[in-house]
N, C-alpha and C positions, 0 to 999 in steps of 0.2 A: 645800604647795600653795601655789603663789602664786594670790593671786585676780587678776580680771580685769582691777581698776580698777587696783592696783599695777603690775601688768603693762604695759598701755598706756602707765601714766607714763612707765615705764622706756624703752621703746621710742620715745617720743615724745623723752625726754632724748635718747637714744644717739642715735637719727634727728638732733636738731638740732645736735648737738655733731660726726658726720661730716658736714653741711652747710655747718659752719661751718670746720671744718678743710679740706672741699675749697675753699673759698673763701678762707683762708690759703694755702694750697698755690698756687695760682692768681697769688694776686697776688704772691707769692713769686717764681713762675717768669718772668712780666711784666718785662720787661728795660727798666726805670722805676724812679722814687722807689716805696719805699711808704710814704709820707708821702702822697705823690696820691692814690692809688689806694684806698684803705682809709677816709679819708674821704666820694671821690667816689662809693665803691661801697655806700655803707651804708643808701643807702635801696632797695638792690637786693636785698640781704642779706636784710634786714627784711620785704619783701614775700615775697619767695620763701620766707622761711620759715613764715610766717602761712600761705600756699596752699600748702605742702607739707606741713604737718600735716593741714590742714583735707582735702585729696587723699587722702594715705595713709590715712585716715582711712574712707573714705567708697568706697574701693576694695579696700581690706583691705591695706594690705601693711605693717601695724600690728596686724595681727590676729593673734593667734598660732593659730586654728582654719583659719584662711585660708592659710595659706604650710604647704605639709604636704609639698610634695617638689620638688625643683628645677626644674620646668616650673613649678609655680604661684609661687614666687621669682623668676625671670628672668619672668612674665609681670606677676604683680603690678604690679614692681619696675620696670621700662620702663615700663609701660602708663604708673602714678601719676607717674613723673617727667615723660615728654613732656607728658603733661597739664598739669600743675603750671607749667612753664617756658612753656608758650603760653600761658597765663592771666595768668603774672606778665608776660608781653611785654609783651603785648595791653594789660593794663591801666596799667603804665608808660610805652606808647605815648600812650592816650586822656590821661593826666594831665603829658603833653609832658617826660617826663624822659628825656631822651636824652642823649648824651655820655659813652655806657658802652661799656667796650671788648666787644670781640666773644670772645677769647682767655676775660677771666675770664670773664662770662655762660654761655657755655655749655660752656667749660671747667669750673667750678663743679659744671653738671648731670652731666657726663661723668664726672667724680675720683669724685664722691658715687653716681653709681648704680655702678662700681667696685665702693667699699669698701661699698657696701651688699650688691652681689651674696658679694661677699669672707665678708665676717660673717654674711649669711645661709647658705651653704655651710656655715661653721663651725657655725651654732646648728642645722641639719638635722643636723649630723653628730653632735653631741651629743645629739640627740632620737631620733634610732633607734638610740644607743648604751645607752639607758635601756632594762631590760629590762619587757617589756612582756606582758599577759594575751592569748592568743590568742582573735582573733573567731574566734563561734560560725560554721562553715559555709553554716550556715542563714542565718547574718545580712550577712554575707560577699554569700552568693549573690543577696543582694534588694537590697544598693544598689551593686556594683561593673558597670561598664559592660560590657556583652557586645562580645567580640572579633565581628571579618565570618564569623571561620568557624563562629562557633557562632551566630550570625544566620541564617548561610548554609546550611552542614553543607556535607560533603563527598560524590564520588560514588562510589559502589562500582567500582574497580581491579581486582579479584582477578580475576573472570569476567565476562567478555558476556552478557547475557541472548540466548536464540535468537531472541527477538522483535526484538531493534537488527536483525540482522542476514539475516531473511529473503528480503527484495527485494535484498539488495546485492551486487552483483558482487563474488566473492573478491579478483580484480586489484586493485579499491578497497582494500578491507581491508588487503592487501600492500602498496599503495601509501601507506598513510594510517600502517602501522604503522613504515615507514622512513622517513617525515616525522616523525614525532611523539615514536617508541617505543611498546611495547606496551602500558606503564600510563596513558597520555595516549591511546590509540586506545581504549582500550579502557572508559576513562569518557565519552568524546566520545561511542563505539556505545550506552552503558548511558543517556546524556542522549537518545540520538535516540529508540531503544526500535524503535517499530514504524512511524514514519513516512519513514522512508529507502522509497527505490523508483527504477524508472528515470529518475526525473526530479530524482533528487539533484543534488547537484554538491561536492563538496571543491575549496577552492583555497586559495591563499596568497598573499594578492598584499595591496598600502597604494594600488594606485592604481585611480578610478572608471573610466579606459579596460579595464583586463584586465576588470571585473564587465559593464560597456555592451559587451562585445563577444564572448559566451560565447556559444556557438551556439545554446543554446533561447532563444525568447522569452520565457517565464517557466519558473520553477524552483518543484516542491513545496518543493525544504528544502535549504537553501543553507548549505555550513559553511565560516568563513575561518577557517583555524590559523594565520595570521597576528596578532599583537595590534594590535590596535586605536592603540595609543600610538604607532605609526611611521605613522599618516596624517596624512600633514598636512593635510588637507581633510577634515576627519571629518564633517563634514556633510555635503557636496555627496556624498561616498564612499555614507554610509548610503542618501542620496534614492536613490542609481542603483540601491543594492541593493534599494530597495522596488520601483522600476521593473520586475528582475528575478525578482521573487516574486511566485504569485499571489497572491488574498486567500485568506487560510486558512494559508497558507503560513507556513516557518519559518526564521529565520536562527539560524544557531548562531555565535555571535563570542568572542573572550578576552580578555582585559585582565589588564594589571600595577596594581593599584589600588595608591596613596599607601602604604596602611598595609604593604601586600606592597611594595612598593620599599623603602621605611626597615627593611623587616626583612632587607632581602638587605644591602643597604650596610650596618647596622649587623654583619652578618656577615661580612662579605668583608676589612673591615678591624681591626687591632688595637683592642683600649679605649681610650680616648682619641682614638687619632684617626679613629677612626671618627666619633666623634660633632662632630672638627673639619670633616670632610669631609664628612657630613651637613650640616651647618649653611649651610657655601657651597652645597650642593646646593641647598637647602629654597631657601637666596635667588634662585639664580637660577632653578630652576623655577618655585619656588611665589612668589614675590614680582615679581619683573622682569616677568613674562608679564600678570601683572593692573593693572598698570599702566600707564597712558597714556604719561608721562613718561618711562619705563626701557622701555616694549614692544620698539624699535629696537635695544636692548641685548640684548635677549634674542634678539632673530632674529637679528643680527647674530654672533653665540655659536654657537648654537644652530640655524640655520638652521628651527626649529619642527620638527625630531625626537625622540624620544623621548621626548613630553611627559609629565605627570606630571598623570593621572585618580582623582579618586577614582569610589568603588563609586558614592554616589549620582549623577555627570558620566555616570559609563559605562550607570547606565541611563537617564537622561533623557533621555541624545544618542537612543539607539532609539526609548524610546518618542514623542518627538517627531518622530520619520522614519515612522511612522504604523504603531509595532510594539506591543505590548503583550506584558509580561516571563510569560512562560511557567516558566522556571526558570533557577536558579541553584546551580553547583556549584563545587566549588575541585577542581583535577586539578591536581596537583604545584606548588603555590603558583601557581596563576593561576587565577583565578576565569573562567569561562563562563557565559555569558548567552543563555538561548533565548529568542528573540520570536517574535510568531505577528504575520503582517502583518493590519491590521484596517481599515486607510485609506489615505489619503494621506498623505503630510510636512503636520505643521504646518510655521508661521509661526516663524522663530527671535526667543527674544524674551532670551535670556541671552547673546547676541555680547561686549555690552559687561560685563568684569570690573572697573568702576571698583567703589569701595567705596558709594556713594551708585547706592540702584534706585529704582525706584519700580515699586511694584506694582498689579496692579490689584484694586479691592474694590467691593463695593459699598455704596454709601451714599446720602443725601435720594433720594425717591422712586422708588429703585431704578437709579438713575444708576450708571456705574462711574467711579470715580476713580482719580486718581493718588495714591496714598500710599505718600510719602516715609520710607527708612526706611534704616539703614547694612545694608547686607549681610551677615548671617549665616549664610547655607545656599551649600553648595559652587553651581555653575553648573548649571541644566538642572534644577535640584529641584523647579521646581515644574511641572516636569511628570512626576513619578513620587507628586503627591498622592494619589490614590486608588491607588495600589498601596501605597505605606506606610500608608496606612489601613484596607486590606486583609490586610495582612501583619499591622500589630503594634495598631491599633485607638488608643482612647485611652485614657490613664492620669488619676491624679486630675489635675483641675483644667482637663478637658478636648486637654490638648497630646498631641499625638500618642508611642505608649509608642517608647524605643527610634528613637529618631528619625536615622538617620546622615546626615541629610541638612546637619546642625548641623554647622558648623567650629567648631575651638577657639576662636578668635575670637570668635564670634558665639555659644557658649554663656557665656562671659564678659561679652561686651558687654549680655546679656538677662539675666543678674543685676544688673547694674549701672544699667540702662535705659539704657544709652548709645544701645543701636537705638533706642528710639523717639523720642529729640531731634528726627530730621530731619522727625519730621510736626508738630512746632510752625511749617512752611513749609507746611502743611494748615491750619494753625487761622487762621494771618494770612490766607490766600486764602481764609479765608470756607468752605470745603469741609468743617471737621470744627469742632468745641468742645471746650475743654478734657477735662470731664464727659461722659461718654455710650457707648452700647452701641459695641463694637468693631467697626470698619469690617471686614467676613466676606470671606474669598474665595468663590468662587461653590461651590466643592467643600463648603468648611465651613458655607457658608451653608443649601445644602441638606436638612443632616444637622440644621435645626431645623424645628418642626412649621412647616406651613401656617397657622397663626391667627400665629404671631408673627412668622414670615416677612414678613407682609404688616403687621404692626402697627409693628417696627423699622425700615420702613426710611419712616415719614412725620416720622423726627426725622434730624438731622444728627447721627453718628458721632462718638465723642468719643475725645481722648487719654488719659483713665483711664477703664476701664469698670466695669460695678457690680460683676465679679469683683474686685477690692481691695476691694472695701467688705465683702461677704460671706464673702468666701473658697469658691465653692460646690466640692465634689469630683466632678462627674462632668459629663456633656454636659444630662441630663437636670434638676439642679441648678442648672448656669448658664443656662440657660433661663426656669430661675424665678426666677432672682435680676435680670436682665433684665427679665424682667416685673413684679416688686415696682417697679425704677427705673422704668420707663416709668410707672405706675396716680401711682406717686407727685408722679413730677414734672409728670403732670397735673394735680394740684392746685396743688402748689406749686415752678414752673418756680423759680425764682432759690433757694430755700431749702431746697431739695432738692439742688442741686447741688450747693451748699456745703458742706452736709452731708457728702454722697460726698466732697467733694475732701480734706476735713481728715482724716474716716475712714479713707479711702485712703492716703492721705499715710502715716496713721502705721502703717498697717498692711504697708506698704510699707517706711519706716523703722527701725520697732522691732521688728517683727515677722517680717523678712526676706521679706515676700510680692512673690516676682520668677517671670518667666516661665522658662521650662525649654526 
């Protein structure tokens, strides 16, 4: 078995060889004198090589335990290389090292990335071919990520509960079966149970006008059979739904989540072609609409039709519209969500899909701060924080269990602390300091004891919290950890922050302490 240190030395050497070979290929391609470009770009390749190795080690591109599948290979390689070239170009600009060929600079990165991915795929193929011991099922169940179906469950569609149809006109049931099919209709009726009555209504629409013009002023139960993916102005639509449902009434709607969409597309096309199609679909439907510079192109191509929604966003949209989640169930590869009206729609905070967000957090003297972070959650996730807590509670470390609101990119950025870096803006503004209690959301703040809530608001929150010093396991231990820090800080402010900074940094760098 190869030891960790020799393994990393070999991977570093191999990666440097790939980088140098890529550079030489681009110099050879450049239609000019090779003797000119080799000496003029040697400073570039030396700077890039140093940064390349450092960033690769930090991100985990050269770590055997981090590259476990194609997804992790692609993600860590691309992110590491983008960060490396960005730092290298910025450093060269600061040192006034100009006059380099863009073809050679950018081409070297592109070629090296391609060769790394090819080598990585070969490495994974070899690893997968090695005979391995089977993992005990009990161990596998404790570490694997739950699917949406396992977290939500599927509704029974074999028979209809008698209570579900007690006061429903048979003509409506027949129309429902004709529109959706018997299995889906059965599932819908079983979700509704005995809540359907004379002021219930089935619709299949994507326009707010059709909701606003329904004959009754208010309904006790409204069911929309059309997927919300096809509704262009979804917030406006849901606000109109709110106005047509009495307080305490119900709204049932359906959505094809992004995971269901991915599964459908991969099954629709043959192997290899399906992943090529899905890659372009991902770029078009998931990346372009989230960037201001490309959003117009997304609208031009798609006209806003068939939008891709995560489960978190589908739940957050209805919660923002003044509903609480009562039930979630899968019927025929479609997620059905039942909400109960509790009040009026809330203000919209997540219309901007930008990567940098400002979150409301409680700061010194109880004032609300705008804390800057990289977006790690799906849009509208903040509206379902209570729902996630009630469904899954907290795991070790004080984070939510099975928090489906976090994106794949978000999970990675939390592990390497990229999401925390924008909080340096708050430090520069004077709202926060380097070491201190974590700035909390109102929902999380209310989980604390009253005495600690009162005490912690007397201090500036910090970028590095006491959590990384003590590594507490639950919400009670986290509170004790913060209280211990605050008492020590009252006695020796500078020494305490210095000690907490170095111990926390050690735990983060060498004991793999990370947010989840």
